[in-house]
C-alpha atoms as an extended CHARMM CRD file, in Angstrom:
* protein
*
       170  EXT
         1         1  UNK       CA            -24.2040000000      -17.5920000000       22.0610000000  PROA      1               0.0000000000
         2         2  UNK       CA            -21.0500000000      -18.5240000000       20.2060000000  PROA      2               0.0000000000
         3         3  UNK       CA            -21.2640000000      -19.7490000000       16.8900000000  PROA      3               0.0000000000
         4         4  UNK       CA            -20.2280000000      -23.2780000000       15.5210000000  PROA      4               0.0000000000
         5         5  UNK       CA            -17.2010000000      -22.3650000000       13.4680000000  PROA      5               0.0000000000
         6         6  UNK       CA            -15.5790000000      -20.5290000000       17.1750000000  PROA      6               0.0000000000
         7         7  UNK       CA            -15.6820000000      -24.4800000000       18.2240000000  PROA      7               0.0000000000
         8         8  UNK       CA            -14.7160000000      -25.7020000000       15.3010000000  PROA      8               0.0000000000
         9         9  UNK       CA            -11.3190000000      -23.9550000000       15.0910000000  PROA      9               0.0000000000
        10        10  UNK       CA             -8.8720000000      -24.5470000000       17.1750000000  PROA      10              0.0000000000
        11        11  UNK       CA             -7.9330000000      -20.9690000000       19.4090000000  PROA      11              0.0000000000
        12        12  UNK       CA             -4.5140000000      -19.7380000000       17.9330000000  PROA      12              0.0000000000
        13        13  UNK       CA             -2.9640000000      -17.0350000000       15.5950000000  PROA      13              0.0000000000
        14        14  UNK       CA             -4.3780000000      -16.6370000000       12.3320000000  PROA      14              0.0000000000
        15        15  UNK       CA             -1.5500000000      -18.2370000000        9.6460000000  PROA      15              0.0000000000
        16        16  UNK       CA             -0.0140000000      -15.9910000000        7.0520000000  PROA      16              0.0000000000
        17        17  UNK       CA             -2.2380000000      -15.9870000000        4.1620000000  PROA      17              0.0000000000
        18        18  UNK       CA              0.0280000000      -15.8920000000        1.0790000000  PROA      18              0.0000000000
        19        19  UNK       CA             -1.6770000000      -16.5920000000       -2.4940000000  PROA      19              0.0000000000
        20        20  UNK       CA              0.1140000000      -18.9220000000       -4.8810000000  PROA      20              0.0000000000
        21        21  UNK       CA              2.3040000000      -17.4970000000       -7.4170000000  PROA      21              0.0000000000
        22        22  UNK       CA              1.1620000000      -17.3630000000      -10.7610000000  PROA      22              0.0000000000
        23        23  UNK       CA              3.4590000000      -18.8290000000      -13.4890000000  PROA      23              0.0000000000
        24        24  UNK       CA              1.7090000000      -17.1200000000      -16.6270000000  PROA      24              0.0000000000
        25        25  UNK       CA              4.3350000000      -13.8920000000      -16.1590000000  PROA      25              0.0000000000
        26        26  UNK       CA              8.1300000000      -13.7220000000      -16.4060000000  PROA      26              0.0000000000
        27        27  UNK       CA              9.6850000000      -12.8750000000      -13.2550000000  PROA      27              0.0000000000
        28        28  UNK       CA             10.5460000000       -9.1580000000      -14.6090000000  PROA      28              0.0000000000
        29        29  UNK       CA              6.5360000000       -8.9530000000      -15.2530000000  PROA      29              0.0000000000
        30        30  UNK       CA              5.7280000000      -10.0840000000      -11.6630000000  PROA      30              0.0000000000
        31        31  UNK       CA              8.0920000000       -7.3560000000      -10.5940000000  PROA      31              0.0000000000
        32        32  UNK       CA              6.5290000000       -4.5720000000      -11.9530000000  PROA      32              0.0000000000
        33        33  UNK       CA              3.0680000000       -6.2200000000      -11.1140000000  PROA      33              0.0000000000
        34        34  UNK       CA              4.3270000000       -5.8360000000       -7.5090000000  PROA      34              0.0000000000
        35        35  UNK       CA              5.3130000000       -2.2600000000       -7.9150000000  PROA      35              0.0000000000
        36        36  UNK       CA              2.3810000000       -1.0560000000       -9.8910000000  PROA      36              0.0000000000
        37        37  UNK       CA              0.3550000000       -2.6930000000       -7.0650000000  PROA      37              0.0000000000
        38        38  UNK       CA              1.8500000000       -0.8460000000       -4.3600000000  PROA      38              0.0000000000
        39        39  UNK       CA              2.0980000000        2.4580000000       -6.3190000000  PROA      39              0.0000000000
        40        40  UNK       CA             -1.9230000000        2.0510000000       -6.5450000000  PROA      40              0.0000000000
        41        41  UNK       CA             -1.9700000000        1.1820000000       -2.8990000000  PROA      41              0.0000000000
        42        42  UNK       CA             -0.1830000000        4.2980000000       -1.9130000000  PROA      42              0.0000000000
        43        43  UNK       CA             -2.8380000000        5.9330000000       -3.9400000000  PROA      43              0.0000000000
        44        44  UNK       CA             -5.6360000000        4.7230000000       -1.7680000000  PROA      44              0.0000000000
        45        45  UNK       CA             -6.9690000000        2.1360000000       -4.8000000000  PROA      45              0.0000000000
        46        46  UNK       CA             -7.5880000000       -1.6120000000       -4.4320000000  PROA      46              0.0000000000
        47        47  UNK       CA             -5.7490000000       -4.1820000000       -7.2470000000  PROA      47              0.0000000000
        48        48  UNK       CA             -6.5550000000       -6.9590000000       -8.3960000000  PROA      48              0.0000000000
        49        49  UNK       CA             -3.4280000000       -8.9720000000      -11.0040000000  PROA      49              0.0000000000
        50        50  UNK       CA             -5.0650000000      -11.3420000000      -13.9170000000  PROA      50              0.0000000000
        51        51  UNK       CA             -8.4810000000       -9.3130000000      -13.8390000000  PROA      51              0.0000000000
        52        52  UNK       CA            -10.8020000000      -11.3550000000      -17.0820000000  PROA      52              0.0000000000
        53        53  UNK       CA            -12.8360000000       -8.8300000000      -19.0240000000  PROA      53              0.0000000000
        54        54  UNK       CA            -16.3440000000      -10.2540000000      -20.6880000000  PROA      54              0.0000000000
        55        55  UNK       CA            -14.5090000000       -9.6010000000      -24.2050000000  PROA      55              0.0000000000
        56        56  UNK       CA            -12.3370000000      -12.8270000000      -23.2670000000  PROA      56              0.0000000000
        57        57  UNK       CA             -8.9450000000      -10.3410000000      -22.0160000000  PROA      57              0.0000000000
        58        58  UNK       CA             -7.2590000000      -10.7530000000      -18.9240000000  PROA      58              0.0000000000
        59        59  UNK       CA             -5.8230000000       -7.3140000000      -17.6730000000  PROA      59              0.0000000000
        60        60  UNK       CA             -2.4290000000       -7.4260000000      -15.9570000000  PROA      60              0.0000000000
        61        61  UNK       CA             -3.6650000000       -5.0700000000      -13.2410000000  PROA      61              0.0000000000
        62        62  UNK       CA             -7.1560000000       -3.4660000000      -12.5520000000  PROA      62              0.0000000000
        63        63  UNK       CA             -7.1550000000       -0.7390000000      -10.1370000000  PROA      63              0.0000000000
        64        64  UNK       CA            -10.5610000000        0.6520000000       -7.9580000000  PROA      64              0.0000000000
        65        65  UNK       CA            -10.0060000000        3.9570000000       -6.8640000000  PROA      65              0.0000000000
        66        66  UNK       CA            -11.9270000000        6.7830000000       -5.4610000000  PROA      66              0.0000000000
        67        67  UNK       CA            -15.6150000000        7.6390000000       -6.8820000000  PROA      67              0.0000000000
        68        68  UNK       CA            -15.1170000000        4.2500000000       -8.4290000000  PROA      68              0.0000000000
        69        69  UNK       CA            -12.7190000000        5.2120000000      -11.0450000000  PROA      69              0.0000000000
        70        70  UNK       CA            -11.0930000000        2.2730000000      -13.0020000000  PROA      70              0.0000000000
        71        71  UNK       CA             -7.7130000000        2.0890000000      -14.2550000000  PROA      71              0.0000000000
        72        72  UNK       CA             -5.9830000000       -1.2410000000      -15.8770000000  PROA      72              0.0000000000
        73        73  UNK       CA             -2.6130000000       -1.3520000000      -16.2700000000  PROA      73              0.0000000000
        74        74  UNK       CA             -0.8440000000       -3.3770000000      -19.1110000000  PROA      74              0.0000000000
        75        75  UNK       CA              2.7870000000       -4.7660000000      -18.0240000000  PROA      75              0.0000000000
        76        76  UNK       CA              5.2950000000       -4.7390000000      -21.0010000000  PROA      76              0.0000000000
        77        77  UNK       CA              8.5030000000       -6.5990000000      -19.5770000000  PROA      77              0.0000000000
        78        78  UNK       CA             10.4680000000       -5.5930000000      -22.6010000000  PROA      78              0.0000000000
        79        79  UNK       CA             10.3610000000       -4.2890000000      -26.1340000000  PROA      79              0.0000000000
        80        80  UNK       CA              9.9910000000       -7.8510000000      -27.4230000000  PROA      80              0.0000000000
        81        81  UNK       CA              6.8660000000       -8.1300000000      -25.4410000000  PROA      81              0.0000000000
        82        82  UNK       CA              5.5640000000       -4.6750000000      -26.1990000000  PROA      82              0.0000000000
        83        83  UNK       CA              5.8370000000       -5.5910000000      -30.1000000000  PROA      83              0.0000000000
        84        84  UNK       CA              4.2590000000       -9.0560000000      -30.1530000000  PROA      84              0.0000000000
        85        85  UNK       CA              1.1110000000       -7.8290000000      -27.8910000000  PROA      85              0.0000000000
        86        86  UNK       CA             -1.3030000000       -5.2950000000      -30.0610000000  PROA      86              0.0000000000
        87        87  UNK       CA             -4.6810000000       -6.0410000000      -27.5680000000  PROA      87              0.0000000000
        88        88  UNK       CA             -3.9980000000       -3.2220000000      -25.4800000000  PROA      88              0.0000000000
        89        89  UNK       CA             -6.7940000000       -1.3850000000      -27.4650000000  PROA      89              0.0000000000
        90        90  UNK       CA             -9.3360000000       -3.9510000000      -26.4320000000  PROA      90              0.0000000000
        91        91  UNK       CA             -8.9330000000       -2.5810000000      -22.7220000000  PROA      91              0.0000000000
        92        92  UNK       CA             -9.9560000000        0.8680000000      -22.8910000000  PROA      92              0.0000000000
        93        93  UNK       CA            -13.5010000000       -0.1210000000      -23.4210000000  PROA      93              0.0000000000
        94        94  UNK       CA            -13.8150000000       -1.3160000000      -19.4340000000  PROA      94              0.0000000000
        95        95  UNK       CA            -11.7280000000        1.1540000000      -17.3060000000  PROA      95              0.0000000000
        96        96  UNK       CA            -11.4800000000        5.0970000000      -17.0740000000  PROA      96              0.0000000000
        97        97  UNK       CA             -7.8480000000        5.3710000000      -17.3030000000  PROA      97              0.0000000000
        98        98  UNK       CA             -5.1330000000        2.9520000000      -19.3360000000  PROA      98              0.0000000000
        99        99  UNK       CA             -1.7670000000        2.6970000000      -18.3940000000  PROA      99              0.0000000000
       100       100  UNK       CA              1.4300000000        0.9630000000      -19.9060000000  PROA      100             0.0000000000
       101       101  UNK       CA              3.8220000000        0.1320000000      -16.9590000000  PROA      101             0.0000000000
       102       102  UNK       CA              7.6270000000       -1.0270000000      -17.9280000000  PROA      102             0.0000000000
       103       103  UNK       CA             10.8600000000       -1.3700000000      -16.1740000000  PROA      103             0.0000000000
       104       104  UNK       CA             13.0560000000        1.2330000000      -16.3670000000  PROA      104             0.0000000000
       105       105  UNK       CA             15.4170000000       -1.0850000000      -19.3340000000  PROA      105             0.0000000000
       106       106  UNK       CA             12.2400000000       -0.2510000000      -21.8090000000  PROA      106             0.0000000000
       107       107  UNK       CA             12.6900000000        2.8330000000      -23.6790000000  PROA      107             0.0000000000
       108       108  UNK       CA              9.4300000000        5.5060000000      -22.6490000000  PROA      108             0.0000000000
       109       109  UNK       CA              9.3730000000        6.9800000000      -26.3280000000  PROA      109             0.0000000000
       110       110  UNK       CA              8.1210000000        3.2440000000      -26.9350000000  PROA      110             0.0000000000
       111       111  UNK       CA              4.6390000000        3.8270000000      -25.3570000000  PROA      111             0.0000000000
       112       112  UNK       CA              1.9420000000        5.4700000000      -27.8720000000  PROA      112             0.0000000000
       113       113  UNK       CA              1.7240000000        8.8900000000      -26.4870000000  PROA      113             0.0000000000
       114       114  UNK       CA             -2.2330000000        8.2080000000      -25.7580000000  PROA      114             0.0000000000
       115       115  UNK       CA             -1.3650000000        6.0860000000      -22.8490000000  PROA      115             0.0000000000
       116       116  UNK       CA             -0.1790000000        6.5790000000      -19.4360000000  PROA      116             0.0000000000
       117       117  UNK       CA              2.9870000000        5.2960000000      -18.6580000000  PROA      117             0.0000000000
       118       118  UNK       CA              4.4620000000        3.7640000000      -15.1280000000  PROA      118             0.0000000000
       119       119  UNK       CA              7.6640000000        2.3740000000      -14.7580000000  PROA      119             0.0000000000
       120       120  UNK       CA              8.0660000000       -0.4110000000      -12.0550000000  PROA      120             0.0000000000
       121       121  UNK       CA             10.1580000000       -2.2840000000      -10.2760000000  PROA      121             0.0000000000
       122       122  UNK       CA              9.4070000000       -4.8790000000       -7.2900000000  PROA      122             0.0000000000
       123       123  UNK       CA              9.6050000000       -1.8620000000       -4.6090000000  PROA      123             0.0000000000
       124       124  UNK       CA              7.4310000000        0.6810000000       -6.5760000000  PROA      124             0.0000000000
       125       125  UNK       CA              6.1030000000        2.7100000000       -9.3110000000  PROA      125             0.0000000000
       126       126  UNK       CA              6.0150000000        6.6350000000      -10.7210000000  PROA      126             0.0000000000
       127       127  UNK       CA              3.5120000000        7.6060000000      -12.7400000000  PROA      127             0.0000000000
       128       128  UNK       CA              5.4750000000        9.7960000000      -15.4410000000  PROA      128             0.0000000000
       129       129  UNK       CA              2.7550000000       10.6210000000      -17.8260000000  PROA      129             0.0000000000
       130       130  UNK       CA             -0.6150000000       10.3540000000      -16.6940000000  PROA      130             0.0000000000
       131       131  UNK       CA             -2.9490000000        8.7430000000      -18.7770000000  PROA      131             0.0000000000
       132       132  UNK       CA             -6.5850000000       10.4190000000      -20.4010000000  PROA      132             0.0000000000
       133       133  UNK       CA             -9.8380000000       10.3120000000      -19.0580000000  PROA      133             0.0000000000
       134       134  UNK       CA            -12.3110000000        8.4680000000      -20.6040000000  PROA      134             0.0000000000
       135       135  UNK       CA            -14.9640000000        8.0420000000      -18.2910000000  PROA      135             0.0000000000
       136       136  UNK       CA            -17.3850000000        4.4440000000      -18.8180000000  PROA      136             0.0000000000
       137       137  UNK       CA            -21.0000000000        4.5690000000      -18.8520000000  PROA      137             0.0000000000
       138       138  UNK       CA            -22.7690000000        3.9800000000      -15.8170000000  PROA      138             0.0000000000
       139       139  UNK       CA            -23.9540000000        0.6610000000      -16.9000000000  PROA      139             0.0000000000
       140       140  UNK       CA            -20.4090000000       -0.7360000000      -17.7190000000  PROA      140             0.0000000000
       141       141  UNK       CA            -18.7950000000        1.3410000000      -14.9990000000  PROA      141             0.0000000000
       142       142  UNK       CA            -21.5150000000       -1.2070000000      -12.7280000000  PROA      142             0.0000000000
       143       143  UNK       CA            -20.5690000000       -4.3460000000      -14.6860000000  PROA      143             0.0000000000
       144       144  UNK       CA            -17.1720000000       -3.9820000000      -14.1930000000  PROA      144             0.0000000000
       145       145  UNK       CA            -17.3120000000       -3.0910000000      -10.4270000000  PROA      145             0.0000000000
       146       146  UNK       CA            -19.1990000000       -5.8380000000       -9.6890000000  PROA      146             0.0000000000
       147       147  UNK       CA            -16.8870000000       -8.2920000000      -11.5470000000  PROA      147             0.0000000000
       148       148  UNK       CA            -14.2730000000       -6.5670000000       -9.4870000000  PROA      148             0.0000000000
       149       149  UNK       CA            -15.9680000000       -7.6970000000       -6.2830000000  PROA      149             0.0000000000
       150       150  UNK       CA            -16.6820000000      -11.0540000000       -7.0830000000  PROA      150             0.0000000000
       151       151  UNK       CA            -12.8630000000      -11.8720000000       -7.7400000000  PROA      151             0.0000000000
       152       152  UNK       CA            -11.7420000000      -10.1030000000       -5.0000000000  PROA      152             0.0000000000
       153       153  UNK       CA            -14.1830000000      -12.2340000000       -2.9620000000  PROA      153             0.0000000000
       154       154  UNK       CA            -12.7180000000      -15.1390000000       -4.4310000000  PROA      154             0.0000000000
       155       155  UNK       CA             -9.4870000000      -14.5590000000       -3.7400000000  PROA      155             0.0000000000
       156       156  UNK       CA            -10.3540000000      -13.8650000000       -0.1790000000  PROA      156             0.0000000000
       157       157  UNK       CA            -12.4790000000      -17.0070000000       -0.1930000000  PROA      157             0.0000000000
       158       158  UNK       CA             -9.1940000000      -18.9770000000       -1.7650000000  PROA      158             0.0000000000
       159       159  UNK       CA             -6.8920000000      -17.4370000000        0.7120000000  PROA      159             0.0000000000
       160       160  UNK       CA             -9.3120000000      -18.9200000000        3.6040000000  PROA      160             0.0000000000
       161       161  UNK       CA            -10.0510000000      -21.8940000000        2.2180000000  PROA      161             0.0000000000
       162       162  UNK       CA             -7.1110000000      -23.0500000000       -0.0750000000  PROA      162             0.0000000000
       163       163  UNK       CA             -8.7470000000      -26.8570000000       -0.2910000000  PROA      163             0.0000000000
       164       164  UNK       CA            -11.6010000000      -25.2720000000       -1.9510000000  PROA      164             0.0000000000
       165       165  UNK       CA             -9.4700000000      -24.3430000000       -5.2270000000  PROA      165             0.0000000000
       166       166  UNK       CA             -8.2790000000      -27.8040000000       -5.2210000000  PROA      166             0.0000000000
       167       167  UNK       CA            -11.7430000000      -29.4710000000       -4.7370000000  PROA      167             0.0000000000
       168       168  UNK       CA            -12.8970000000      -27.0300000000       -8.0090000000  PROA      168             0.0000000000
       169       169  UNK       CA            -15.1380000000      -25.1570000000       -5.9050000000  PROA      169             0.0000000000
       170       170  UNK       CA            -13.8890000000      -21.4000000000       -6.9720000000  PROA      170             0.0000000000
């Protein structure tokens, strides 16, 4: 028996689904974000940008990789951006690994040695320095992973039903 939804939708090719641009970042930061996400995708990880944490911080990119490993990437688009922001230690309690991602115009020596380092542009990224592992506890991993799943589901819902975002349903 066909579903009611099948009768309600016209039989045509699915439209291209595109997220609206996030206007909180600079054009350089958005390019780095794209390259970081491409890098993690090549590594078999799923990523979300602008991921809200329960401590009120917002991770620029979070990646969920094999065996449930969580990685947070903080994007710094310039030297001034790095120097103005000292909140990065607040992310470490919510991930197994922490990286900074920078463009090739930012000196690598600026980034603390205890953090991983990615150099990225709009087309991809390169891990220059691996991030040290600091495994999450089981309960914290479960909480962050569930938050990741809910956030990803909201993004998919928003793509499939853009009116829901406009109407405040998401």
